[in-house]
N, C-alpha and C positions, 0 to 999 in steps of 0.2 A: 504494500500500500504506500509506504514511504517512497519507494523507487518510482511508482507511477506518478506521484506528485512531482518528484524531482524531474522525471522525464517530461512531464507536461510543462513545467516551468522552463526547462531547457529549450524545448521546441518553440514555446511562445517567444522567449528572448531571442533565440536565433532567427526566428521568422521576422521579428521587428528589425533586427540588425541587417539581415540579408535581403529584405524586401526591396529596398531601393536598388541594390545590385541586380537582383533578379529582373526587375523591370528594365534596367539598362541593357542587360544581355538579351532580353526578349525582343528588343527593337531590332529590326533588320537593317535599318539605316537611320542615321540621325535626322531628326526633324528640325529644319531650320527655324530659328526664331523669327517672328514677324517683327520687323523694325518699322516703327512709325517714323515718317518723315515730317518735318515741321515746315509749315508755311507761316511766315511772319507778316502780319498786317499792322501797319503803323499809320496813325493819324496824329494830328496836333495834340489832342488832349487824351487820347487813349480811352475815350469814354463813349464814343458814338459810332463813327464810321468803321473803325477797326473792330469794335465789339460786334456790330451787326455782321460784318464780313466774316469774322472768326466763328460766330455762332452758326451762321448759315453754312459756311464751309464745313464745319465739323458735322453738322446734321446730314448734309448730302454725302460727304465722304463715308460716314458710317452706314448710311442707307445703301450705298453702292459697294460696300466692302473694300474700300480703298485704304491703304496703309498710311494715310496722312492725317495730321491734326494741325489745327491752326491756333496761333496765339495772337493776342491783341496787345499792342504797346502804344505809348504816347511819347511824343518828343517833350512835351510839357504836360504831364498827366494831371487830370483833375483829381479831386479827392474822392469822388464817387461817380458811379454811372447814373445819369439823370433818370428820374422816374419814367419819362416818356419813352426812353429807349428800352427800359425793362418791360414796360407795358406793351410796347409795340412788338418786341420779341416774344413776349408771353402770348399775345394774340396769334402770332405765327406758330406757336407751339414749341418755342425754343427756350430752354431753361438756362439762365446764366446766374443762377443762385451761387453765391460765393465768389463771383467774379468782381474784381476791382481794378481800376486803372493802374497800370504799371509803367514805369519809365523804360523807354527804349534802351537797350544795352547792346554793345558790340558783340558780346558773347552770344546773344540771341541771333544776331545777324550772321555770325560765323556758322552757327549750327543749322540755320534755316536753308532749306533747299530753294525756296523762293522768298523774296522780300518785296512786299507790295505796299507802296505808300499811297495814301488816300488824301491828296491835297496838302502834303507837307514835304519838307526836305529833311533828309537824315542829318543829324548833327555831326557826322564824322566825314572825314575826307578819305575814309578807308575804301580802297578799290576792290575789296573782296566781294562786295555785293554787285559789282558792275555787270557781270554776266547773268545774274539772277534777279536783278532789280527791275520792277515795273512800277509805273505811276498810273493810278486810276483817277480820272476826273469824274466824280459823281456828285449829284446834288447834295446839299446840306440837309441833314435830317431835322435841323431846327426849323427850316422852312416848310418841309413836308416829309414826314417820316416815311409815308408810303412811296413817294417818288424815289427817295434815297434807297430804301430797302429793295425796291424793284430793280433799280439800276445796279445795285451791288449783286443781287441775286442773278441777274443776267451775266454779269462778269464771272461770278463764282461758277456758274454752269459751264461757261466756256473754258475756264481754268481747269476744272475737274475733267472735262473731256480731253483736254490736252495732256493732263497728267496721267489719265487712265489709258490714253491712246486708243480710245474707242469712240464710237459715234453717239451712243445713247447714255445719257445720265438723266435719271428721273428728277 
């Protein structure tokens, strides 16, 4: 009876220790990790255009199974995202809970696959963004949230088509 308890304890302990190894050996080939690529949207205050663009981009990229994520930054960031931006995105079904304006940083620029400015100039003379930099001229959301959102959504769809290399993005 004592030896059965000992054997059971030994089998349980060895299973726990060997389980990760067994699953490694059971794989016929390594599974590559999915690496998300970053798209950086930058506007003057990091609280309106870049937030709309990042929220819309992330939603469409996720719906289409694309390995991209967007972040929003500001050259001179506001303290908070205005209520009309939160409300407008909420009406569109986009959740930005926990988002807050953040200052543009060269490290973000270096990590990004694309850098898209929305009516502002980057504060650096760094040439690392030269091949990946685009500037989008879109309407101001303070004048009309709907017009700005629509213009940004059209550009997001085109960008995602280009990134995906396919013709249809929902």
